[in-house]
N, C-alpha and C positions, 0 to 999 in steps of 0.2 A: 174338703181340697177346693182351692180358689182357682186354680191355672194348670196345665201342665205342658212339658216339651218335651215330646221323647223321652229322656230316661229321667228328666227334673219333675218334680210338683213344688209349688208351695201349699204350705199348709196354715191355718189360721189359731195362732195359738190367743186364747181370748180367755180371761180371766176377769172377775171383779175384784174394783177395793175393797179390802177387809174394814175400813174405816167409810166407804161411803156405797153402799151397796148399787146406788144408781149410774156410777162410775167405770164403765167398761174398757177395759185395756186388750186390745187386740195386735198382735206382732205377728210378722212372716216367717216361717221355717220352713226352710228349703231341705227336701228330703229328694231321695232317689238317688239313680246316678254314681257319681264318686263320692263314695262317703264322707273321706278326707276333703275333697272341695266342699260338701255342704259345710260340715264341721268349721271350718276357715271361715266362710262368710257368715256362719251363724254368730260362731264367736264375734266376729268383726263388728257386724250390725247391733250386739247386745251389749257390747262394751262401749262401743262409739255412741248408742243411743240413750240406753239405758243407765249407764255409769254403775256398771259391776261387773265385776270380774267373771267372767263366763264359767261354770261350774261352784264357784265360791256361794254363790244364793243358799238362803238357808230354805225358806220358803216358796220365793217366785224369782224371776228373773226382775219382775217389778218392783220388786219391795223398794229400791233405791230413790225410787220416782212418784209410786202411788200415794206416799205419806204414811201418818200414824197418828192416834188421839194425841199424839204432841206434835209432832211435825207436820206442818201444810204438805202437800202435794209439789213436785216440780214439774207435773206435766200429768194435763187433763187432757180426757177425749182423743186418746192415744189411736190412731188407726191405720191404715196401709192399702197400697193400691200398689198391684202388679201392673207395670207400662209396658214390660217385655221379657220375655222367658224365650228361648229358642235353645237349641243346639250349643252356641257359643258364647248368648251372653245372657244376662238374668239382671233387671233395673225394678227397682221397687221406690214409691216415694211414703215416706212417714210423715204423717200430720197429727198435729194435737194442738193445746195451749199451753208453752211453757211460763212459769211462775218463776219471775227472781224478784229483783225489786217491783214489779208489775208483771202482771201476764198478757200476753198475747199470742195470735195464733201463729201457725207457723206452717210449712212443709217444708222437704228436703229429701233427694232423691240419690239413692245410690245405684250404681252400676258396675256390677263384675264382669269378669272372664271367667266363664265354667270350666275353661281348660286349665286354668292356674289357681284360680280363686282370689287374684288379685282384685284391688278397686282401679274402675278405669276413669281417669279424668280427661276434661276436653282438650286438655291441649296435648295430648296422645295422639289424636286421631287425623289432626293436620298436619300436612307443611306447615314451614313457615310462613310461604307465603298465604297461605290457608287460613292461617291465625290471625295474619295482618287483615287478610279482609273479612274474616268474622268481628274483629274489632270495628273495621270501619263501617260495616253495616249494624253492629248494636249501637254504635254513634248515632248514626243517620236514623236509622230508625226511633231512637228514643227522642229525636230533635224533632222529626217530622210528627209526632204522636202529641209531645207538648205541645209542638208551635199549633196543631190544630184544636187543641183543647183550648189552649190561651183566646185564641179567635173567636171560640163558643162563649167563653167566660165573658169576655171582654164584650163581646153583643147581648148578652143578658146584662152586665152593668150600664150598657147605653139605654138600657129600656126606662122609662120615665114612671113605668106604673109598680118596680121594685120595691120591695118594704125593706127599710133600713135595717133590718137585723139579716137578711140576705144579701143587700148590698156587703156589709162588713163581711159575713162568711164568702163569698165571690172575692172580695178583694184579698183576704187573707188567702184562698186559692191562688189568686194570681202571683203573689208575694213567692208561694211556695214553687210554682212551676217556674217562676222567670229565675229561681236561683237554685233551680236544681240542676247537679253536676251531671254534664253528657259523657264525660270522658272516661273511656274505656282500656283496658291495658293487657297486653300480650302477658304480661306476667302474672295475673290474675285468673286470666284463663284456668290455672291449676286446680283451682278450688270454686270455678264457677260452676252453678249448678245446669243441669242441660237433662233432657228426658229423652231418651232416644225412640223410634220405631222401626217398624220395618222399611223403611224407605226415605225417611228425614229423622232428623230432632229436632229438637226444640231447645233453645239456650233462654234461662229465665234469669232476668237481670235489673238490679240498681231501681227499686221504686224511689221517690220523692220524699215520701212522709218519713218521721219521725214519728215516734210511739205518741207524742201528743198532740200531731194532726193529722193522725192517719187517716180518721173519720170524714175527711174530707178530700182525699186524695183518691179521686176517681178512675185516674189512671193504673193504679196499683204497680204489679212487678211489670215490667216489659218481657215480649215475649218475641223472640225472633225465630223463623222456622227458617232451617235451612235442608231444602230437599237435595236426595244424594244425587237426581239427576242433573244439578246443576254445581253442585259440589264435590262428586265424588272424582274428577280432577285434580283435586288439591288434597285428597284421605294421605296419610301417612300410609306407610308400608303395613305398621299395625293394622291400620284400620280396613284395608284390604283385605285384610284377614278374617275380620269381623265381620263384614258385612259386603 
């Protein structure tokens, strides 16, 4: 058992890949409470993340992502972390390495209403004014962090002792950050990743790098913390029920 809250608990389903015994796949299974709610949430997570129709698996829910002797794995190192579980909400982050044309690590967070079993999206939690404020803060936060990083990198480039190889590296980094898009939009907040906690939530968004230059992206994904003490006045009626 990983964590529990009142009548719900999250168990870990862990299995070894049949084609690679060193690869362990772990997945959250919600149990307890309302069985129909658990079934609905587990079905959503399995079908959305593991690319398999729940209940149709022959040997394992992982069989479409862990590969076999003929086909390479789609996901490696699948793991999860429960971010929040209480009487009303369940939030879990799944992580691993996704492989298509190339492989890249990822994290994605799902948040559910335990009263209905429905997914909760960020745009459901705030008024229009609140959503506008979040977009403004996202843009401001990203811009400030990029400007601070650029100032730091320009100082390094000004050094007479910087090796040519590192000068090229930091010059490319400057180009990446100077061309990074800082604009956010209310329309996209429906799909925006967020991680809720008891008295705040974190919005995770918009890294500057693509796959080919991600190794030099020292800022990586941006995070904006929204303390409820400051933002509760902009909660939607629905959010007031949840928090």
